[in-house]
N, CA and C atoms as a LAMMPS dump frame, in Angstrom:
ITEM: TIMESTEP
0
ITEM: NUMBER OF ATOMS
321
ITEM: BOX BOUNDS ff ff ff
-5.0000000000000000e+02 5.0000000000000000e+02
-5.0000000000000000e+02 5.0000000000000000e+02
-5.0000000000000000e+02 5.0000000000000000e+02
ITEM: ATOMS id mol type element x y z
1 1 1 N -106.513 -127.165 372.221
2 1 2 C -107.228 -126.609 373.37
3 1 3 C -106.515 -126.874 374.554
4 2 1 N -106.393 -128.128 375.098
5 2 2 C -105.775 -128.709 376.11
6 2 3 C -104.374 -128.22 376.488
7 3 1 N -103.62 -128.169 375.138
8 3 2 C -102.265 -127.874 375.163
9 3 3 C -102.404 -126.425 375.455
10 4 1 N -103.219 -125.439 375.236
11 4 2 C -103.076 -123.921 375.661
12 4 3 C -103.333 -123.968 377.103
13 5 1 N -104.259 -124.819 377.443
14 5 2 C -104.453 -124.571 379.041
15 5 3 C -103.219 -125.075 379.816
16 6 1 N -102.481 -126.175 379.26
17 6 2 C -101.356 -126.435 380.009
18 6 3 C -100.207 -125.677 379.929
19 7 1 N -100.182 -124.862 378.807
20 7 2 C -98.928 -123.896 378.735
21 7 3 C -99.422 -122.657 379.384
22 8 1 N -100.617 -122.218 379.527
23 8 2 C -100.972 -121.26 380.284
24 8 3 C -100.816 -121.594 381.963
25 9 1 N -101.22 -122.674 382.35
26 9 2 C -100.95 -123.068 383.639
27 9 3 C -99.486 -123.176 384.072
28 10 1 N -98.69 -123.695 383.088
29 10 2 C -97.182 -123.785 383.18
30 10 3 C -96.514 -122.319 383.448
31 11 1 N -97.004 -121.445 382.625
32 11 2 C -96.718 -119.803 382.72
33 11 3 C -97.082 -119.464 383.908
34 12 1 N -98.35 -119.651 384.789
35 12 2 C -98.643 -119.154 385.808
36 12 3 C -97.884 -119.731 386.903
37 13 1 N -97.211 -120.823 386.942
38 13 2 C -96.404 -121.596 387.92
39 13 3 C -95.007 -120.92 387.921
40 14 1 N -94.535 -120.598 386.725
41 14 2 C -93.335 -120.081 386.41
42 14 3 C -93.22 -118.505 387.071
43 15 1 N -94.579 -117.825 386.923
44 15 2 C -94.56 -116.577 387.579
45 15 3 C -94.611 -116.655 389.221
46 16 1 N -95.288 -117.515 389.391
47 16 2 C -95.457 -117.706 391.072
48 16 3 C -94.092 -118.194 391.501
49 17 1 N -93.26 -118.916 391.136
50 17 2 C -92.006 -119.361 391.172
51 17 3 C -90.934 -118.239 391.451
52 18 1 N -91.124 -117.475 390.194
53 18 2 C -90.275 -116.216 390.192
54 18 3 C -90.454 -115.204 391.103
55 19 1 N -91.764 -114.989 391.484
56 19 2 C -92.196 -113.982 392.716
57 19 3 C -91.755 -114.581 394.084
58 20 1 N -91.854 -115.919 394.217
59 20 2 C -91.475 -116.434 395.459
60 20 3 C -89.964 -116.459 395.716
61 21 1 N -89.315 -116.495 394.564
62 21 2 C -87.733 -116.442 394.61
63 21 3 C -87.329 -115.026 394.816
64 22 1 N -88.093 -114.281 394.212
65 22 2 C -87.595 -112.822 394.554
66 22 3 C -87.98 -112.272 395.704
67 23 1 N -88.966 -112.898 396.353
68 23 2 C -89.335 -112.301 397.722
69 23 3 C -88.125 -112.914 398.697
70 24 1 N -87.927 -114.326 398.579
71 24 2 C -86.955 -114.804 399.317
72 24 3 C -85.554 -114.187 399.338
73 25 1 N -85.16 -113.8 398.257
74 25 2 C -83.92 -113.026 397.946
75 25 3 C -83.955 -111.618 398.797
76 26 1 N -84.989 -111.094 398.319
77 26 2 C -85.25 -109.475 399.183
78 26 3 C -85.048 -109.669 400.632
79 27 1 N -85.591 -110.75 401.163
80 27 2 C -85.411 -111.133 402.689
81 27 3 C -83.93 -111.255 403.039
82 28 1 N -83.265 -112.146 402.243
83 28 2 C -81.796 -112.364 402.627
84 28 3 C -81.163 -111.131 402.592
85 29 1 N -81.161 -110.358 401.553
86 29 2 C -80.475 -109.154 401.312
87 29 3 C -81.003 -108.054 402.132
88 30 1 N -82.035 -108.169 402.893
89 30 2 C -82.578 -107.046 403.746
90 30 3 C -81.874 -107.351 405.184
91 31 1 N -81.312 -108.313 405.565
92 31 2 C -80.606 -108.84 406.891
93 31 3 C -79.219 -108.229 406.663
94 32 1 N -78.915 -107.471 407.667
95 32 2 C -77.453 -106.981 407.611
96 32 3 C -76.378 -107.786 407.985
97 33 1 N -76.826 -108.995 408.621
98 33 2 C -75.777 -110.008 409.084
99 33 3 C -75.903 -111.287 408.286
100 34 1 N -74.921 -112.073 408.33
101 34 2 C -75.076 -113.42 407.388
102 34 3 C -74.172 -114.358 408.537
103 35 1 N -74.328 -115.604 407.785
104 35 2 C -73.641 -116.556 408.568
105 35 3 C -72.044 -116.684 407.994
106 36 1 N -71.329 -116.372 409.017
107 36 2 C -69.803 -116.371 408.497
108 36 3 C -69.259 -117.795 408.693
109 37 1 N -68.119 -117.954 408.082
110 37 2 C -67.372 -119.017 407.898
111 37 3 C -66.134 -119.053 408.813
112 38 1 N -65.715 -118.16 409.213
113 38 2 C -64.624 -118.153 410.208
114 38 3 C -64.894 -117.257 411.478
115 39 1 N -64.375 -117.577 412.484
116 39 2 C -64.638 -116.862 413.76
117 39 3 C -64.079 -115.241 413.676
118 40 1 N -62.947 -115.314 413.052
119 40 2 C -62.566 -113.904 412.841
120 40 3 C -63.484 -112.851 411.935
121 41 1 N -64.4 -113.49 411.313
122 41 2 C -65.177 -112.577 410.453
123 41 3 C -66.571 -111.963 411.507
124 42 1 N -66.391 -112.529 412.596
125 42 2 C -67.553 -112.101 413.317
126 42 3 C -67.527 -110.835 413.736
127 43 1 N -68.578 -109.954 413.359
128 43 2 C -68.482 -108.497 413.443
129 43 3 C -68.537 -108.017 414.977
130 44 1 N -68.187 -106.784 415.203
131 44 2 C -68.465 -106.165 416.545
132 44 3 C -69.872 -105.947 416.668
133 45 1 N -70.321 -106.346 417.988
134 45 2 C -71.806 -106.117 418.169
135 45 3 C -71.884 -105.95 419.669
136 46 1 N -73.023 -105.344 420.209
137 46 2 C -73.27 -105.171 421.593
138 46 3 C -73.859 -106.407 422.226
139 47 1 N -73.185 -107.395 422.131
140 47 2 C -73.511 -108.612 423.08
141 47 3 C -73.589 -109.943 421.844
142 48 1 N -73.212 -111.005 422.62
143 48 2 C -73.515 -112.333 421.812
144 48 3 C -74.049 -113.41 422.789
145 49 1 N -74.545 -114.239 421.916
146 49 2 C -75.175 -115.427 422.724
147 49 3 C -74.708 -116.701 422.117
148 50 1 N -74.016 -117.549 423.07
149 50 2 C -73.276 -118.761 422.663
150 50 3 C -73.961 -119.937 423.034
151 51 1 N -74.915 -120.688 422.434
152 51 2 C -75.63 -121.802 422.713
153 51 3 C -75.546 -122.915 421.783
154 52 1 N -76.405 -123.966 421.955
155 52 2 C -76.401 -125.132 421.174
156 52 3 C -77.682 -125.026 420.045
157 53 1 N -77.077 -125.338 418.821
158 53 2 C -77.973 -125.385 417.65
159 53 3 C -77.741 -126.806 416.896
160 54 1 N -78.581 -127.503 416.878
161 54 2 C -78.489 -128.879 416.367
162 54 3 C -77.345 -129.601 416.661
163 55 1 N -76.85 -129.483 417.927
164 55 2 C -75.778 -130.282 418.618
165 55 3 C -74.29 -129.353 418.472
166 56 1 N -74.182 -128.379 417.968
167 56 2 C -73.067 -127.675 417.684
168 56 3 C -73.12 -126.203 418.624
169 57 1 N -71.842 -125.875 418.861
170 57 2 C -71.824 -124.525 419.639
171 57 3 C -71.93 -123.649 418.582
172 58 1 N -73.009 -122.526 418.752
173 58 2 C -73.341 -121.565 417.797
174 58 3 C -73.398 -120.37 418.379
175 59 1 N -73.214 -119.175 417.501
176 59 2 C -73.099 -117.952 417.898
177 59 3 C -74.244 -117.029 417.354
178 60 1 N -74.966 -116.449 418.219
179 60 2 C -75.941 -115.657 417.502
180 60 3 C -75.774 -114.185 418.263
181 61 1 N -75.816 -112.953 417.517
182 61 2 C -75.905 -111.735 418.013
183 61 3 C -76.989 -111.529 418.894
184 62 1 N -76.622 -110.869 420.089
185 62 2 C -77.742 -110.891 421.044
186 62 3 C -78.929 -110.057 420.472
187 63 1 N -80.163 -110.717 420.514
188 63 2 C -81.323 -110.114 420.13
189 63 3 C -81.919 -110.566 418.729
190 64 1 N -80.768 -111.237 418.159
191 64 2 C -81.384 -111.765 416.859
192 64 3 C -81.683 -113.286 417.012
193 65 1 N -82.497 -113.496 416.17
194 65 2 C -83.109 -114.916 416.031
195 65 3 C -82.304 -115.819 415.094
196 66 1 N -81.342 -115.435 414.346
197 66 2 C -80.605 -116.397 413.397
198 66 3 C -79.252 -116.428 413.994
199 67 1 N -78.526 -117.498 413.544
200 67 2 C -77.281 -117.591 413.909
201 67 3 C -76.251 -116.744 412.87
202 68 1 N -75.019 -116.547 413.569
203 68 2 C -74.107 -115.807 412.844
204 68 3 C -72.957 -116.86 412.687
205 69 1 N -72.586 -117.629 413.522
206 69 2 C -71.41 -118.513 413.116
207 69 3 C -71.88 -119.937 414.046
208 70 1 N -71.714 -120.953 413.166
209 70 2 C -71.908 -122.134 413.727
210 70 3 C -70.569 -122.999 413.828
211 71 1 N -69.919 -123.423 414.998
212 71 2 C -68.667 -124.019 415.168
213 71 3 C -68.73 -125.43 414.604
214 72 1 N -67.534 -126.17 414.679
215 72 2 C -67.378 -127.513 414.266
216 72 3 C -67.515 -128.366 415.343
217 73 1 N -67.649 -127.638 416.684
218 73 2 C -67.512 -128.411 417.767
219 73 3 C -68.985 -128.839 418.522
220 74 1 N -69.045 -130.201 418.319
221 74 2 C -70.28 -130.768 418.959
222 74 3 C -70.306 -130.472 420.647
223 75 1 N -71.496 -130.025 421.021
224 75 2 C -71.719 -129.888 422.469
225 75 3 C -71.478 -131.304 423.111
226 76 1 N -71.764 -132.431 422.588
227 76 2 C -71.459 -133.679 423.188
228 76 3 C -69.96 -133.927 423.58
229 77 1 N -69.056 -133.063 423.075
230 77 2 C -67.601 -133.254 423.434
231 77 3 C -67.071 -132.388 424.55
232 78 1 N -68.201 -131.295 425.008
233 78 2 C -67.998 -130.518 426.093
234 78 3 C -68.037 -131.119 427.51
235 79 1 N -67.462 -130.86 428.502
236 79 2 C -67.436 -131.166 430.106
237 79 3 C -68.666 -130.847 430.474
238 80 1 N -69.228 -131.605 431.342
239 80 2 C -70.694 -131.488 431.9
240 80 3 C -71.02 -130.29 432.369
241 81 1 N -70.413 -129.128 432.876
242 81 2 C -70.619 -127.812 433.247
243 81 3 C -70.709 -127.132 431.997
244 82 1 N -69.759 -127.31 431.063
245 82 2 C -69.707 -126.447 430.017
246 82 3 C -70.842 -126.784 429.013
247 83 1 N -71.205 -127.88 429.053
248 83 2 C -72.317 -128.505 428.124
249 83 3 C -73.767 -127.697 428.851
250 84 1 N -73.984 -127.941 429.787
251 84 2 C -75.145 -127.414 430.574
252 84 3 C -75.069 -125.741 430.138
253 85 1 N -74.02 -124.942 430.631
254 85 2 C -73.785 -123.472 430.371
255 85 3 C -74.29 -123.366 428.791
256 86 1 N -73.819 -124.099 427.757
257 86 2 C -73.892 -123.673 426.571
258 86 3 C -75.579 -124.106 426.182
259 87 1 N -75.836 -125.125 426.625
260 87 2 C -77.384 -125.482 426.324
261 87 3 C -78.226 -124.409 427.028
262 88 1 N -77.893 -123.956 428.129
263 88 2 C -78.839 -122.676 428.653
264 88 3 C -78.654 -121.378 427.896
265 89 1 N -77.258 -121.39 427.203
266 89 2 C -76.999 -120.003 426.493
267 89 3 C -75.996 -119.202 427.541
268 90 1 N -74.779 -118.829 426.853
269 90 2 C -74.021 -117.859 427.468
270 90 3 C -73.679 -116.514 426.902
271 91 1 N -74.12 -115.538 427.76
272 91 2 C -74.183 -114.326 427.143
273 91 3 C -72.956 -113.627 427.381
274 92 1 N -72.183 -113.19 426.209
275 92 2 C -70.76 -112.498 426.146
276 92 3 C -70.978 -111.203 425.694
277 93 1 N -70.26 -109.969 426.329
278 93 2 C -70.48 -108.587 425.851
279 93 3 C -69.65 -108.136 424.744
280 94 1 N -68.261 -108.699 424.757
281 94 2 C -67.46 -108.195 423.544
282 94 3 C -67.164 -109.334 422.675
283 95 1 N -66.557 -108.863 421.576
284 95 2 C -66.15 -109.684 420.614
285 95 3 C -64.64 -110.51 421.124
286 96 1 N -64.014 -109.905 421.806
287 96 2 C -62.844 -110.411 422.419
288 96 3 C -63.133 -111.538 423.554
289 97 1 N -64.201 -111.237 424.297
290 97 2 C -64.632 -112.239 425.104
291 97 3 C -65.392 -113.589 424.296
292 98 1 N -65.933 -113.181 423.421
293 98 2 C -66.544 -114.175 422.66
294 98 3 C -65.381 -115.109 421.959
295 99 1 N -64.475 -114.587 421.465
296 99 2 C -63.364 -115.423 420.718
297 99 3 C -62.625 -116.161 421.84
298 100 1 N -62.438 -115.643 422.81
299 100 2 C -61.726 -116.271 424.036
300 100 3 C -62.753 -117.485 424.592
301 101 1 N -63.852 -117.181 424.791
302 101 2 C -64.883 -118.124 425.059
303 101 3 C -64.823 -119.503 424.068
304 102 1 N -64.882 -119.094 422.829
305 102 2 C -64.945 -120.29 421.865
306 102 3 C -63.813 -121.068 421.72
307 103 1 N -62.558 -120.356 421.729
308 103 2 C -61.284 -121.056 421.822
309 103 3 C -61.202 -121.888 423.133
310 104 1 N -61.718 -121.419 424.341
311 104 2 C -61.766 -122.226 425.507
312 104 3 C -62.704 -123.277 425.322
313 105 1 N -63.709 -123.246 424.76
314 105 2 C -64.737 -124.488 424.596
315 105 3 C -64.283 -125.334 423.392
316 106 1 N -63.491 -124.783 422.55
317 106 2 C -63.137 -125.766 421.517
318 106 3 C -61.825 -126.48 421.765
319 107 1 N -61.194 -126.255 422.782
320 107 2 C -59.79 -126.903 423.257
321 107 3 C -60.168 -128.223 424.02
């Protein structure tokens, strides 16, 4: 009897885990953007926000709540004015402007 209860409980937990995993994957695939690994892979978009996320320069598509690109440049290495601008968020209109800004901040 005890073994049956344990097996049923384990089965319920497995079903719950599979359901939650499926829901998480559905949310991931539902987003049309993803975290890219190279600046060149950033898609054309009508506006970008360059800001600080966990101490690094990070790019968001304007109006989106998740990052698209996290640089390996710590904001602590930026000059005072640049650091303040990044902390407040810099809006950039085009991909070309974005790449130039990231190159300037990274140098």
